[in-house]
BAMI-314135 format. One record per residue (C-alpha): z, y negated, x negated. Coordinates in steps of 0.5 Angstrom, whole numbers, plus 2048, in hexadecimal, padded with zeros to 3 digits. Each point is the difference from the previous one (the first is absolute). Layout:
N
ZYX
...
***
This chain:
792
7FA7A0819
8028057FB
7F98037FE
8028047FA
8068027FC
8018037F9
802808800
8067FE7FC
8037FC806
7FF805805
804806802
802806805
8027FA805
7F97FD800
7FC806804
7FF7FB805
7FE7FB7FB
7FB8047FC
800807802
8038067FE
7FC8017FA
8017F97FD
807800802
8018067FB
7FC7FE7FB
8047F9800
807805800
7FE8037FA
7FE7FA7FC
8067FD802
8058057FF
7FE8067FB
7FD7FC7FB
8068017FC
800807801
7F98017FD
7FC800806
7F97FD7FE
7FD7FD806
7F97FB7FF
8017F9803
7FD7FD805
8017FC807
7FF802807
7FD7FC806
8057FF806
7FF803807
8017F9802
7F97FE7FC
7FD806804
8027FD807
7FE7F97FE
7F98027FD
7FF803807
8037FA804
7FD7FB7FC
7F9803800
7FF802807
7FF8077FE
806802804
7FD7FF807
7F98027FD
8038077FE
803801807
7FA7FE803
7FC8057FC
805806801
8027FE807
7FC805804
7FF8067FA
802807802
8038057FB
7FC805804
7F97FC7FF
7FF8017F9
7FA7FD7FF
8027F9803
8068017FC
7FC8007FA
7FC7FA802
8057FC801
8048027FA
7FB7FE7FC
7FF7F9803
8077FF7FF
8008027F9
7FA7FC7FF
8037FA803
8068007FC
7FC8017F9
7FC7FA802
8067FB802
8037FC7FA
8078007FF
8047FA802
7FF7FB7FA
8088007FF
8008087FF
7FA8007FC
8037FA7FB
807804800
7FC8077FE
7FC7FC7FB
8067FD7FC
804807800
7FA8037FE
7FF7FB7FA
8078017FE
8008077FF
7FA8007FB
8017FA7FC
7FA7FE7FC
7FD806802
7FE803807
805805802
7FD807803
804802806
801805805
8007FD807
804804805
802800808
807800801
802801808
8067FD803
801804807
8048067FE
7FE804805
7F87FF7FF
8028017F8
801807801
7FA802804
7FA7FA801
8017FD7F9
8018067FC
7FA8017FC
7FC7FC805
7FF7F97FD
7FC7FF7FA
8037FF7F8
7FB7FD7FC
8018017F8
7FD7FC7FA
7FF7FA804
7FF7FA7FB
7FF7F8801
8027FC805
7FB800805
800808800
807800801
8007FB806
7FA805803
8048067FF
8067FD804
7FB7FF806
7FE8077FF
807803800
8017FB807
7F9803802
8038077FF
805800806
7FA801804
7FD8067FE
7FE805805
806804800
8057FB7FF
7FD7FD807
800807803
8078017FE
8037F9803
7FC802806
803807801
8077FD7FF
7FF7F9804
8017FB7FA
7FD7F9801
7FA8007FA
8037F97FE
807801800
8008047F9
8017FC7FA
7FE8027F9
8027FD7F9
7FB8017FA
8038027F9
7FD7FD7FA
8028047FA
7FE8007F9
7FC8077FE
8038057FC
7FA8037FC
801807802
7F8800800
8018017F9
806804801
803804805
8047FF807
803804805
806801805
8078027FF
805803805
8078007FF
801807803
7FC806801
7FC7FF806
7FF807802
807802800
8047FA800
8048027F9
8027F97FE
8028027F9
7F97FE7FD
7FB7FB800
7F9803802
7FA7FC7FC
7F8800801
7FC7FD7FB
7F87FF7FF
7FC7FC7FC
7FD7F9802
8027FC806
804803805
7FC800807
7FD8077FE
807803800
8027FD806
7FA802804
8018077FE
7F98007FC
8038027FA
8048067FE
8057FD7FB
8058037FB
807801803
8078007FD
807801802
8057FC7FC
808802800
8047FA802
8068027FC
7FC8017FA
7FD7F9801
8077FD801
8028037F9
7FA7FE7FC
7FE8077FF
7F9804801
7FF800807
7FA803802
801807804
7F9801802
7F97FD7FF
7FA802803
7F97FE7FD
7FB7FE806
7F97FF7FF
7FF7F9800
7F9800801
7FF7F9801
8037F97FF
7FF7F9803
7FF7FB7FC
7FE7F8800
7F97FF802
7FA7FD7FD
7FC7FB804
8027FE807
804806801
8088007FF
8018077FE
7FC8067FF
8018077FF
7FE8047FA
8018077FD
8068017FB
7FD8037FA
8028087FF
8057FF7FA
8047FB804
800804806
8038067FC
8067FB7FE
8067FE804
7FF7F9802
8087FE7FE
8038027FA
808802800
8027F97FE
7FC7FD805
803805805
8077FE7FE
7FF7F9801
7FD800807
805805802
8067FB7FE
7FC7FB804
800804806
8078027FF
8027F8800
7FC7FF806
803806804
8077FD7FE
7FF7F9802
7FD802807
805806801
7FB805803
7FA8047FD
7FA7FC7FF
7F88007FF
7FE7FC7FA
7F97FE7FE
7FF7FF7F9
7FB7FF7FA
7FF8007F9
7FD7FA7FC
7FB8037FC
8017FA7FB
8077FF7FF
802807802
8057FE805
802803806
8007FC806
803801807
7FB7FD805
804801807
805804803
802803807
805804803
7FE807800
801804807
8028077FF
7FF805805
807800804
8048077FF
805801805
8058057FC
7FE8077FD
7FD804805
801808800
7FA803803
800807804
7F9803802
800804807
7FA804803
8007FF807
7FB805802
7FE8077FD
7F88027FE
7FD8057FD
8028027F9
7FA8017FB
8048017F9
8078007FE
8047FF7F9
8067FD7FD
8027F9803
8007FA7FB
8047FA803
8017FF807
7FB7FC803
7FA801804
7F97FD7FF
7F9801804
7F98007FD
7FA8037FF
7FF8067FB
7FD7FF7F9
7FF8077FD
7FF7FF7F8
7FE8057FC
8017FD7F9
8027F97FD
7F87FF7FF
8007FF808
8067FB800
7FC7FA802
7FF803807
8077FF802
8007FA805
8077FC801
804803805
7FC8077FF
805807800
7FE8027F9
7FF808800
7FF8037F9
8028077FC
8057FC7FC
8017F97FC
8027FE7F9
8017F97FD
7F97FE800
800800808
8057FB801
7FB7F9801
7FD804806
806803803
8027F8801
7FB800805
802806804
805800806
8028077FF
7FF8067FB
7FE807801
8008057FA
7FE808800
8058017FA
8077FD7FD
8077FF803
8047FA801
8017FE7F9
7F88017FE
7FC7FA7FE
7FE7FE807
807800803
8027FC7FB
7FB7FB801
800800808
8087FE7FF
7FE7FB7FC
7FB7FD805
804801805
7FB804804
801808803
7FD8067FC
800807802
7FF8047FA
7FF8087FF
7FC801806
7FC8057FD
7FA7FF804
8007F9802
7F97FE7FD
7FD806804
8037FE806
8007F9800
7F97FD801
7FD7F97FE
8007FB805
805803805
8067FC802
8078037FF
8077FE7FF
8048027FB
808801801
8058017FC
8057FE805
802807802
8048037FB
7FE8047FA
7F9802802
7FB7FB800
7FB800806
7F87FE800
7FF7FF808
7F97FF803
7FE7F9803
8057FB800
806802804
8057FA802
8067FF7FC
8057FA7FF
8057FD7FA
8077FE801
8027FA7FC
8077FF7FE
8027F97FD
8058017FB
8047F97FE
8068047FC
8008077FE
806804800
8048017FA
7FF8077FC
8048047FB
7FA8017FC
7FA7FB7FD
7FA801803
7FA7FE7FC
7F9801800
7FA8047FD
7FB7FA7FE
7F98027FD
7FB7FA801
8027F97FE
7FC7FD805
804803805
8077FE7FC
8017F9804
7FF803807
8058067FE
8057FB7FD
8017FD807
803807803
8078017FF
8018047F9
8058007FA
7FA8007FB
7FA8057FE
8038077FE
7F98027FE
7FA7FB7FD
7FA8047FE
7FD7FE7FA
7FA805801
7FE7FD806
7FF7F97FD
7FC8037FB
7FC804805
7FF7FA805
8007FA7FB
7FD8037FA
7FC806802
7FE8027F9
8048057FB
8047FC7FB
7FD8047FA
7F97FE802
8037F9801
8038007F9
7FA8047FD
7FB7FA802
7FA7FF7FE
8008077FE
7FF803806
7F9803804
7FC7FA803
802801807
8078007FF
7FF7FA7FB
7FD7FC806
805802805
8067FE7FB
7FC7F97FF
8007FF807
807801802
8037FD7F9
7FC7F9801
8047FA7FF
8068047FC
7FD7FF7F9
8008077FE
800807804
8078027FC
8037F9802
7FD801807
804807801
8077FD7FD
7FF7FA805
7FE803806
8068057FF
8057FA7FF
7FD7FC806
801806805
8078027FD
8027F8800
7FD7FF807
804806803
8077FD7FC
7FF7F9802
7FF802808
807804800
8047FC7FB
8068007FE
800807803
7FF8057FB
7F8803800
8008077FC
7F98007FD
7FE8077FE
7FB8017FA
7F9803802
801807803
7F8802800
7FE807800
7FA8027FB
7FC801806
8027F9803
7FF7FD7FA
7F98037FF
7FE7FD806
8017F97FD
7F97FC7FD
7FF8037F9
806806802
7FC8067FF
7FF7FF7F8
8087FF7FF
803806805
8018077FE
7FE805806
806803803
801806805
8067FD803
8017F87FE
806800804
8048047FA
7FC7FE7FB
7FE7F97FC
8047FB803
8067FB800
8058017FA
7FB8057FC
7FA7FB801
8047FA7FD
8028047FA
7F98027FE
7FC7FD7FB
7FA7FF804
8047FC805
8047FC7FB
7FC7F9801
800800807
807802801
8027FA7FB
7FB7FB805
804803806
8077FE7FC
7FE7FA7FE
7FE7FE807
806801803
8047FD7FA
7FC7F9801
801801808
8088007FE
8007FB7FA
7FB7FB801
800800807
807800801
800806805
8068047FD
801804807
7FB8047FE
8028077FD
7FC8067FD
7FF807802
7FE8067FC
7FD805805
7FF8087FE
8058017FB
8008077FE
8058017FA
8067FB7FD
7FC8007FA
7FA7FE803
8047FA804
8037FE7F9
7F97FF7FD
7FD7FC806
8067FB7FF
7FF8007F9
7F97FE801
8027FB805
8057FC7FC
7FA8007FB
7FC7FC805
8067FB802
803804806
8078027FD
805802805
8067FB801
7FC7FA7FC
7FF7FA805
804805805
7FA805800
801806804
7FD8067FF
7FF805806
7FE807800
7FC804805
804806802
7FA804803
8008067FB
805806801
8037FF7F9
8027F9802
804802805
8038077FD
8027FC7FA
8017F9802
8057FE7FB
7FB8027FA
7FC7FA803
8057FB803
8037FF7F9
7FA7FC7FE
7FD7FC806
8047FC806
7FF805805
7FB804804
7FB7FF806
7FF807803
7F8801801
801805806
7F8801800
8008037FA
807803800
7FE804807
7F98027FC
8048037FA
806803804
7FB804805
7FA8017FB
7FB7FD804
7FB7FB7FF
8017FA805
7F87FE800
7FF807803
7FF800807
800808800
8088007FE
8017F9803
804803806
8058037FB
8017F97FD
8087FE802
8047FB7FC
806802805
7FF8077FD
8078027FE
7FE8027F9
7FD7F97FF
8067FC803
8058047FC
7FC7FD7FA
8017F9803
807801801
8018027F9
7FC7FA7FD
8047FB805
8078037FE
7FF8007F9
7FD7F8800
8077FF804
8048037FB
7FD7FC7FA
8007FA804
7F87FF800
7FB7FE805
7FD805805
7FB7FF804
7FA804803
7F97FD801
7FC806802
7FD801807
805805803
8057FA803
7FA7FC803
7FD806804
807803802
8067FB802
805806800
7FE8017F9
8027F97FF
806801803
8028067FC
7FF7FC7FA
8047FA802
806806801
7FF8027F9
8027F97FE
7F97FE7FD
7FF7F97FE
7F97FE803
7FB803804
7F97FD7FF
7FB801806
7F97FF801
8007F9804
7FD802806
807804801
8057FB7FE
8027FD806
800807804
8048037FB
8057FB7FF
802800808
801807800
8048007FA
8047FA803
801805806
7FC7FB805
7FB804801
7FD807801
7FB8027FB
7FB804803
7FF8037F9
8078037FF
7FD807801
7FA7FE7FC
7FC7FC805
7FC7FA7FD
8007FB806
***
């Protein structure tokens, strides 16, 4: 009889022998040590040993008798009998041969000293392992001494008979004694003095497989696995790991309020608070993340599939160890899906406005008068307000739909609604007066250019079209991406890259502080100082925080779409928007019309903004050169004159962003009429244009695109606007330069997209929610309802 087997003598072919968990540990020890994967040594008791224990001691018959009349519906009896079975198993010594084998193997682990080990279960029945055994059997940490090891082997055996495990087997018709289990005895990693966590070799939310997702907290890993601690989170770029480059795309500081450590007295472990200074630091440094990432890649490559890996950092030797690894199952996706919403019945229309997107959503109205009331919004509410600004974005994520009194389809609320993929009706004029908090409404943007808010919840359906292959196009369709958090998901859509990555959205969402306030720290007002300290925790200094967060945000988007091009626009906040950031009021002028004021290139040239602009440039340079994301192109917004462009290019070069160096291309937004009237003057200094149809329309037609009063005049297809766009396209084609468009127009009007294609434009960058619809329309495979201005 084989009672125990060393980990190094088993592998994936031995699941029936030692269970899935122990087989995987042995597989890694036997095949991945040379690849740098560190796995603590140990041994496993066999499934045969467990079966022999039940048979030789008479436990099998006695357990069967105790459980023969148990009914899963009779909770009292089930609990009583389960308790009796567990007590019986715990009171029954292991067979002498099994006990002796465990003692010998344990002594060999410790040499002259007694080893400290973890004692874990490892299920052998695959179908049960995915349900009953997952998290149901016990794990014991900080076990030391022969007697204690034998006691905890019996405790693992007894944990097969927890109340929920018994109920599960009853429900599914399994015999209680037909389940076999192996016990793993593995040397403890001193993560009680270090850190521990989980690593996934893909993004589990989107299925994007270009990253390793890591969670980390202090102490032993059980609290994190249980969900009892809020860990740090990191995304590592696989290509960077393989190339030996800096690979951290994102990092988020968790609260890490508690940690599990070795216990005192009779307690194996105990939970203690984490000191404040440790909580404010990241649990893993970049070299440790790189080591863990490379081990995760080696495991994934060996298994040939995405993996879920438990790891620990030893606080004594400082090394990262892999404790176990299992295949990660991602929610299956049956191809790409095009969604079309359609109302099945009409109802009373309460308010109308401009439609944003093409979806329908129902919810309870929540009228919010100011940002001070944002905490009243519950998940699924319809947010109704006068208008929004960047400070509203966290609460907007809770809403099922948005309705505003003011604004057009390029206002802040509209942009965020598209990013969140929720419907919005903007510029209603009186939505806050006509809609009452607590009322059920349905927001429809699926009926054309006019968005409607209906009383109650009229029925609607959704047509979903699966797309395995997209038809070819004579133009590149790219995407406008604002949020790095959604980049991995957006990259799953058909695309030719990112035509517009907005730096100001990264600054607003991930930083939330005016750059000059960060750079002036600590010489800022106390309230601002406290906010800066809270946001920049873990980054060393506020100035470093600003640069690192920009680099991380840009790198995340670039990595998601690599090797396709990602055009990153330098920050294009207006002064009123910058003033809304923490500390911003002290650094921003008051302008009567910020739309045509201190923004874009004019800001970059100003001495007051020089240090902030330098930090933006350094962040983009580091993403390109240090992280190897050479698909990043840089775009300069809102350039009024040739002299202004030359000045900005000179300043960028001083900070390392030199056109042509390491293949860097610099694009210019074509959004001021002077750009399209005299395109050759600008094109000789850059690699091409990207048309900003929002501003180009605004300045051609002399209207404020944030004003609901003139929103009905805003039309990107006006002949004057199209004449300027055509002039820019023609000039770029003659000069052999890139020409694209990243403004809102083609997303709202597929017929405008077709016109642009006919003019010979190189690329059209769309909002993610319109890519599939526009692609099919341009390919001639589907009529777009938006051909005459309809959104849906």
